[in-house]
N, C-alpha and C positions, 0 to 999 in steps of 0.2 A: 426333525418329530421327538418328543421328552418322552420315555416311557416309566412310568412309576413301577416298580415294582416292591410290594409286600413282601416283605421278607419272611414274617410270619409265615401267611400264605402258601408262599413258594415251598416253605421246609412242611410241614403240615405239620405232622405230631411225632417227627422223629428228632427233632430238637429237644422236647419234652420226655421222649423216652431215650435220650441217652443221659440227658442229666436225672431221671428217675430211678433205671438204670446204675448209675454211678453210685445213687446214695444208697439202694437197694444192697448194692457190693459192701458197702463199709458195713451195714448191718448184720447179712448175714457173713461178712468178715469179724467182726465183733461178738457174734456167737460163739462163731469156730473157736476163739483165740480165751471165750470162757468157758471151754468144753470139762473141765477141771475143777469151775467155782461153784464150789453149795451153797447153791439154793437161789441160783443164775439161772434167771426165767429166760428162753428164749424168742426175741421179739421179728417181727418182719411189716412190712407191707403189703396190702394189697394192692397190687401194682396194676391192674385192670382199674379200679377205685382209683387210683393215684391220678393216670394217665388219662381219665375221664375229666377230675376235676383240675387240672394242668390243663388242658386243650380247650374248658368252659369258659376258666378264665380269660385263657389266649385271646378267643373267638371275641370275648365282648369286650376287651379292651383294657381290662383295668387286673391288675395280678390279683390274686385269692389269696391275700398274704394279710395276716393279722399281725399288728405292730404293737406287742407288749413289754411294757421297760416301769423299771422302774428307778431306774436313774437316768440322768439327760447326758451322759457320756456314753453310754448302749449303743453297740452299732450292731443291726441286724441286716441276717442274711436274708436278702430278698430272691435269693433263687432257692434256696430251699421249699420245699414242698411242706402245703398244712397236711398233708395227709396222718393215720395217726397211727401209731403205731399200734400193731398187736400183738399178743401173746400165743405162741405158738403152744398147740394144746401136740402133747408129747402120743406117742405110740405105746411106750412101752417107759412107766416112772422107774426114777431114781430112788437109792436109800436116801439119797443128801438133797434131794429135793433139786437137783438141776435138770430144766427143760431138755436142754440141749442133745440131741439125738445126732452125732457125728455124720453118720451116712445120710441121713436126711440133709444138714448144711451141704454139706459139700456137694450135693445133688445139684441142691437149690442155686448155688453158687457156681458151678459149674452152666447151668441150666441157664444164669443171670451172664454168665462172659457171653459165650458164644449169643446173644438175642442181646448186648450190647455191643458186641461188634456188628453184627449183619445190621443194627440203627448205624452206626458210624459210617458203613460203607455204603450205604444209602443217600447220604448226608454229603458225603465223599462224593458222590455220583451226581447228586444234585446240585453243589458246589461248583464240580466239573463244568454241566451244564450252563449251568449259569456264567462261568466264566468265557466259555465259548460265544455266548451270546455276548456277551459284551465285548468280548473283541471282535466280534462280525463273524466265526465262520462258520 
């Protein structure tokens, strides 16, 4: 008897969460790297909205990606989310126009990293269970 497994439904939102957490880590790291750049505006994504968008597109079977290009040789990153980057509103403004607040960015980065690791552990458990099922254990 052959049983087909829909890997997307088996993994649930965890695979999308890992991808979005990795993308967000890059955004937050960029904010931290530009903490002393005059007029730099800190950016972030709404993780909940991005995850909702990613799971909606994966459940419909069609990726929620818009491909735009002005040259036939362009290569598109289909794994990147379409979620809009938003500007972070600072609680304290600086004289040089930079909106990065290092303590907030570090806190967001740390929380994002912990949640990323938790999602990886959940995915690892899912794959471990799948491997046991395939081996008949």
